[in-house]
C-alpha positions in Angstrom: -33.2 -21.5 -27.2 -35.5 -19.6 -24.8 -33.9 -21.0 -21.7 -30.3 -20.1 -22.9 -31.6 -16.7 -23.9 -33.2 -16.1 -20.5 -30.0 -17.2 -18.7 -27.6 -15.0 -20.6 -29.9 -12.1 -20.4 -30.0 -12.4 -16.6 -26.2 -12.7 -16.5 -25.6 -9.7 -18.8 -28.0 -7.4 -16.8 -25.6 -7.2 -13.9 -22.2 -7.2 -15.5 -21.6 -3.5 -14.9 -20.8 -4.4 -11.2 -18.2 -7.0 -12.2 -16.7 -4.6 -14.8 -16.1 -2.0 -12.2 -14.5 -4.5 -9.8 -12.3 -5.9 -12.7 -11.1 -2.5 -13.9 -9.8 -1.0 -10.6 -6.8 1.3 -10.4 -4.8 -1.4 -8.7 -6.0 -4.3 -10.8 -8.9 -6.8 -10.4 -10.5 -6.8 -6.9 -10.5 -10.6 -6.6 -12.3 -10.7 -3.3 -15.1 -8.5 -4.6 -15.4 -10.5 -7.8 -15.7 -13.7 -5.9 -18.5 -12.3 -3.7 -20.3 -10.9 -6.8 -20.0 -14.3 -8.6 -21.4 -16.1 -5.5 -24.3 -13.6 -5.3 -25.0 -14.1 -9.0 -24.9 -17.9 -8.6 -27.5 -17.8 -5.9 -29.8 -15.6 -8.0 -29.5 -17.8 -11.0 -30.1 -20.9 -8.9 -33.5 -19.6 -8.0 -34.6 -19.8 -11.6 -32.4 -22.4 -13.3 -30.9 -25.8 -12.5 -27.8 -27.1 -14.3 -24.3 -28.7 -13.8 -21.4 -26.6 -14.8 -19.0 -23.7 -14.3 -19.5 -19.9 -13.9 -16.2 -18.0 -14.0 -14.6 -14.6 -14.6 -11.4 -14.8 -16.7 -8.8 -12.2 -17.9 -7.8 -11.5 -21.5 -5.4 -14.5 -21.4 -8.1 -16.9 -20.2 -6.8 -17.2 -16.6 -9.4 -17.6 -13.9 -9.9 -14.6 -11.6 -12.9 -15.9 -9.7 -15.1 -19.0 -10.2 -18.1 -21.0 -8.8 -19.4 -24.5 -9.7 -22.8 -26.1 -9.8 -22.5 -29.8 -9.1 -18.7 -29.8 -9.9 -15.6 -28.4 -8.4 -14.8 -24.9 -9.7 -11.4 -24.2 -11.3 -8.7 -22.6 -9.1 -7.6 -18.9 -9.4 -4.8 -18.3 -11.9 -5.4 -21.5 -13.9 -6.4 -21.6 -17.6 -10.2 -22.1 -17.8 -9.9 -23.9 -21.1 -8.4 -26.9 -19.3 -11.7 -27.3 -17.4 -14.0 -27.0 -20.4 -15.0 -29.4 -23.1 -12.9 -29.3 -26.3 -15.6 -27.5 -28.2 -16.2 -24.9 -25.4 -12.4 -24.4 -25.0 -12.0 -23.7 -28.8 -14.9 -21.2 -28.7 -13.3 -19.4 -25.7 -9.9 -19.3 -27.4 -11.4 -17.9 -30.6 -13.1 -15.2 -28.6 -9.9 -14.2 -26.8 -7.9 -14.1 -30.0 -10.4 -11.9 -31.7 -9.5 -8.2 -32.4 -11.8 -5.3 -31.7 -15.1 -5.3 -29.7 -17.0 -8.6 -29.6 -20.5 -8.8 -28.1 -22.1 -11.6 -26.2 -21.8 -15.1 -27.7 -23.9 -18.2 -26.9 -23.6 -21.7 -28.2 -25.6 -24.8 -27.4 -25.1 -28.4 -28.4 -25.9 -31.9 -27.1 -22.3 -32.7 -26.1 -21.3 -29.3 -24.7 -24.6 -27.9 -23.3 -25.0 -24.1 -23.1 -21.8 -22.0 -23.4 -22.1 -18.2 -22.9 -19.3 -15.6 -23.2 -20.3 -12.2 -21.8 -17.8 -9.3 -22.0 -17.3 -7.4 -18.7 -17.0 -3.6 -19.3 -16.5 -0.5 -17.1 -17.5 3.0 -18.0 -15.1 4.5 -20.6 -12.9 1.4 -20.5 -12.4 -1.5 -22.8 -13.4 -4.9 -21.6 -10.6 -6.4 -19.7 -12.3 -9.7 -18.8 -15.0 -12.2 -19.6 -17.8 -13.9 -17.8 -17.8 -17.6 -19.0 -20.7 -20.1 -18.4 -20.7 -23.7 -19.4 -24.0 -25.3 -18.3 -25.1 -28.9 -19.0 -28.6 -30.2 -18.3 -29.9 -26.6 -18.2 -33.5 -26.6 -17.0 -35.9 -23.9 -15.9 -37.6 -24.6 -12.5 -41.1 -26.0 -12.7 -42.5 -23.1 -10.7 -41.3 -20.6 -13.4 -42.9 -22.7 -16.2 -46.2 -22.6 -14.4 -46.0 -18.8 -14.3 -45.1 -18.7 -18.0 -48.0 -21.1 -18.8 -50.4 -18.6 -17.3 -49.7 -16.3 -20.2 -49.8 -19.0 -22.9 -52.7 -17.4 -24.7 -50.7 -14.2 -25.3 -48.7 -13.9 -28.5 -45.3 -15.6 -28.3 -43.4 -12.5 -28.9 -45.1 -10.6 -26.1 -44.4 -13.5 -23.7 -40.7 -13.4 -24.5 -40.5 -9.7 -24.2 -42.3 -9.7 -20.8 -40.1 -12.5 -19.5 -36.9 -11.0 -20.6 -37.9 -7.6 -19.3 -39.1 -8.9 -16.0 -36.0 -11.1 -15.5 -33.6 -8.2 -16.3 -35.5 -5.7 -14.1 -35.6 -8.2 -11.2 -32.0 -9.2 -11.4 -30.8 -5.6 -11.8 -32.9 -4.2 -9.0 -32.3 -7.0 -6.5 -28.6 -7.5 -7.0 -27.0 -4.5 -8.6 -27.9 -1.5 -6.5 -27.5 -3.0 -3.0 -24.2 -4.6 -4.0 -22.8 -1.4 -5.5 -23.9 0.6 -2.5 -22.2 -1.9 -0.1 -19.0 -2.0 -2.1 -19.0 1.8 -2.3 -19.1 2.1 1.4 -16.2 -0.3 1.7 -14.3 1.7 -0.9 -14.8 4.9 1.0 -13.6 3.4 4.2 -10.5 1.9 2.4 -9.7 5.4 1.1 -9.7 6.7 4.7 -7.5 3.8 5.8 -5.0 4.4 2.9 -4.5 8.0 4.3 -3.8 6.6 7.9 -7.3 7.3 9.3 -8.3 4.0 10.9 -11.0 5.5 13.0 -13.6 5.1 10.2 -15.5 1.8 10.4 -18.1 0.3 8.1 -21.6 -0.4 9.4 -22.9 -3.5 7.6 -25.0 -5.9 9.6 -25.5 -8.3 6.7 -24.9 -12.0 7.4 -23.5 -12.9 4.0 -19.9 -12.9 2.7 -19.8 -9.2 2.3 -21.0 -8.6 5.9 -18.4 -11.1 7.3 -15.7 -9.4 5.2 -16.7 -6.0 6.5 -16.5 -7.1 10.1 -13.0 -8.6 9.5 -11.9 -5.3 7.8 -13.2 -3.3 10.8 -11.3 -5.6 13.2 -8.2 -5.1 11.1 -8.6 -1.3 11.1 -9.0 -1.3 14.9 -5.8 -3.4 15.2 -3.9 -1.0 12.9 -5.1 2.0 14.9 -3.8 0.4 18.1 -0.5 -0.5 16.3 -0.1 3.1 15.1 -0.6 4.5 18.6 2.0 2.0 20.0 4.4 3.0 17.3 3.9 6.7 18.0 4.5 6.2 21.7 7.6 4.1 21.0 8.9 6.7 18.6 8.5 9.4 21.2 10.4 7.3 23.8 13.1 6.6 21.2 13.4 10.3 20.4 13.6 11.2 24.1 16.3 8.5 24.6 18.3 9.9 21.7 18.1 13.4 23.0 19.2 12.2 26.4 22.2 10.5 24.8 23.1 13.7 22.8 22.8 15.9 25.9 25.0 13.4 27.9 27.6 12.9 25.2 28.1 16.6 24.2 26.6 19.3 26.4 27.0 17.7 29.8 30.7 16.9 29.1 31.3 20.4 27.8 29.7 22.0 30.8 31.8 19.9 33.1 35.0 21.0 31.3 33.7 24.6 31.4 33.2 24.3 35.2 36.8 23.0 35.6 38.3 25.8 33.6 36.4 28.5 35.6 37.2 26.8 38.9 40.9 26.8 38.0 40.9 30.4 36.9 39.2 31.4 40.2 41.8 29.5 42.3 44.7 31.2 40.4 43.1 34.6 41.0 42.6 34.0 44.7 46.3 32.9 45.0 47.5 35.9 43.0 49.1 33.6 40.4 49.3 34.1 36.7 47.6 31.8 34.2 44.0 32.7 34.8 43.5 34.4 31.4 44.2 31.3 29.3 41.8 29.3 31.4 39.1 31.9 30.9 39.7 31.9 27.2 39.3 28.2 27.0 36.1 28.5 29.1 34.9 31.1 26.5 35.6 28.6 23.7 33.7 25.8 25.5 30.7 28.1 26.1 30.6 28.8 22.3 30.6 25.0 21.6 27.7 24.5 24.1 25.7 27.3 22.3 26.4 25.6 18.9 25.3 22.2 20.2 22.1 23.7 21.7 21.3 25.4 18.5 21.6 22.1 16.6 19.4 20.3 19.1 16.7 23.1 18.8 16.8 22.7 15.0 16.2 18.9 15.4 13.3 19.4 17.8 11.6 22.1 15.7 8.0 20.8 14.9 6.2 20.5 11.6 9.4 20.5 9.5 7.6 18.6 6.7 4.3 20.5 6.9 3.3 22.2 3.6 6.5 21.0 1.8 7.4 18.3 -0.6 9.7 15.8 1.0 12.8 16.4 -1.2 12.4 20.2 -0.6 12.3 19.7 3.2 15.3 17.4 3.1 17.2 19.8 0.9 16.6 22.7 3.4 17.7 20.5 6.3 21.0 19.6 4.4 21.7 23.2 3.5 21.2 24.4 7.1 23.4 21.6 8.4 26.2 22.5 5.8 26.0 26.2 6.8 26.3 25.4 10.5 29.1 22.8 10.2 31.1 24.3 7.2 31.1 20.9 5.5 30.2 20.9 1.8 27.1 18.9 1.0 25.7 17.8 -2.4 22.1 16.7 -2.6 20.7 14.8 -5.6 17.1 13.5 -6.3 16.2 10.8 -8.9 12.6 10.2 -9.8 9.6 11.2 -7.8 7.0 8.8 -6.2 4.7 9.7 -3.3 5.5 8.0 0.0 3.6 7.9 3.3 4.1 10.8 5.7 5.3 8.5 8.4 8.0 7.2 6.1 9.0 10.8 5.1 9.5 11.6 8.8 11.5 8.5 9.4 13.9 9.2 6.5 14.1 12.9 7.6 15.2 11.9 11.1 17.5 9.2 9.7 19.3 11.9 7.7 19.6 14.1 10.8 21.2 11.3 12.7 23.6 10.4 9.8 24.7 14.1 9.3 25.1 14.5 13.0 27.5 11.5 13.0 29.4 13.0 10.0 29.9 16.3 11.9 31.0 14.7 15.1 33.1 11.7 14.1 34.1 11.7 10.4 36.4 14.8 10.0 35.0 14.9 6.4 35.3 17.8 4.0 32.3 16.8 1.8 29.2 14.6 2.0 27.0 13.4 -0.8 23.2 12.6 -0.2 21.2 10.8 -2.9 17.4 10.2 -2.7 16.3 7.7 -5.4 12.6 6.9 -6.0 11.9 3.7 -8.0 8.6 1.8 -8.6 9.6 -1.0 -6.2 11.7 0.8 -3.6 12.9 4.1 -2.2 16.7 4.5 -1.4 18.5 7.2 0.6 22.3 7.2 0.6 24.6 9.4 2.7 28.3 9.1 1.9 31.2 11.2 3.3 35.0 11.3 2.5 36.0 11.3 6.2 38.4 9.0 8.1 36.0 6.0 8.2 36.1 3.2 10.7 35.5 -0.5 11.1 31.7 -0.8 11.1 31.5 -4.0 13.2 33.3 -2.2 16.0 31.0 0.8 16.0 27.4 -0.6 15.9 25.8 -0.1 19.3 28.5 2.0 20.8 27.0 5.5 20.9 27.1 6.7 17.3 23.4 6.0 16.6 23.7 3.3 13.9 21.2 1.0 15.7 18.7 3.8 16.1 18.8 4.6 12.3 18.0 0.9 11.6 15.2 0.9 14.1 13.5 3.8 12.4 12.8 1.8 9.2 11.6 -1.4 11.0 7.8 -0.4 10.7 8.2 -0.1 6.9 10.1 -3.4 6.4 13.2 -1.3 5.4 16.8 -1.9 6.2 20.0 0.3 6.7 23.4 -0.9 5.5 26.7 0.6 6.5 29.9 0.5 4.5 33.3 1.9 5.6 37.0 1.3 5.9 39.6 3.3 7.8 40.5 6.5 5.8 38.0 5.6 3.1 34.9 7.4 4.3 31.5 6.1 5.6 28.4 5.2 3.6 24.9 4.9 5.0 22.3 3.3 2.6 18.6 3.1 3.7 16.3 1.1 1.5 12.5 0.8 1.8 10.3 -1.5 -0.4 7.8 0.2 -2.6 4.5 1.0 -0.7 2.3 0.2 -3.7 3.8 -3.3 -3.9 3.2 -3.8 -0.2 -0.4 -2.7 -0.4 -1.2 -5.1 -3.3 0.4 -8.0 -1.4 -1.5 -7.1 1.7 
């Protein structure tokens, strides 16, 4: 009885750490629970010897993390009851089926050994998991018995109180505080990384699993920082290439036509012939088109379009300005609202610019409908016009910017689909998987 009491007391003294790791905002932190369980196993092995399983399970009895002493531990996601004796499995199922708060339960028999069920709780949260121990041939190390024997002359109750108090204090001080501090440092760094700041690294010289995990995470952050820089440089090059194409396809051609009209008018005036006035009027019209195109390009290059604004608001302002410049009716609709990364907002903003520019230049449309749809697992942006349409396969890669729109979503695992038929309008649909889902899978 005393040995099982000492063991469960030691396990219970440090469950607040596991409870915090289990009740995270994004679900159980499996890697952290595995490290905590391994650390707990090493501490217990210094005092006890046994053969059995130590595991953290969820409310359905599935294994989240596990270790084994002398036997192979069960795999993550499997039912722990399949690895336990019949009596221990029945005890676990009864505990899981119980309603309301249930405290620590211990059971000991000759066939099962010691079975301990310890609830894992976090502050202001109901227990979402359970620490399960099945230990056979449980023995206290001889060195500990010698220490206890030195106090044999004391009353039995005092001996038990001192042993339990000392064990709880030692386990709590040795394992809880340093472990919480190290995980806290990792959590702070992860918060910076989630906001795109990969310059923050964790200084943890430890040689255990946490230290190795920290060094790998630091290496990952450095790689991500390098990748972000490469992506930014590539985006700048792509933007310069797009601007060069726009200048070549529109303004350069218009300026050449303007030059030809002015040269023709000059030649007619020198020869004293009529017809110079119509050429000058055409030159005036071309000059107005050049001014309009330059205005559009300046609007596209204007910096900080998204700064200080919600993404739907910035997108609405862009669409309204475009409709005012082009005279094409535009309808903008938003469904739902989920936060998305700033880099994705900029990519969708630029993609909308490209799509609307194509509508104004090529579609001869009277109206365009833009829909922005936020769903838990994806974000969708659709731009549909009622213009003359085209055969999509004949247009991709031939100067209307369809490939550049697709390339903008490649860093986010997104895709762009195009649907159109002659005289039936053109539809651009951009879809990006949910960022929360990607983070959990990562």
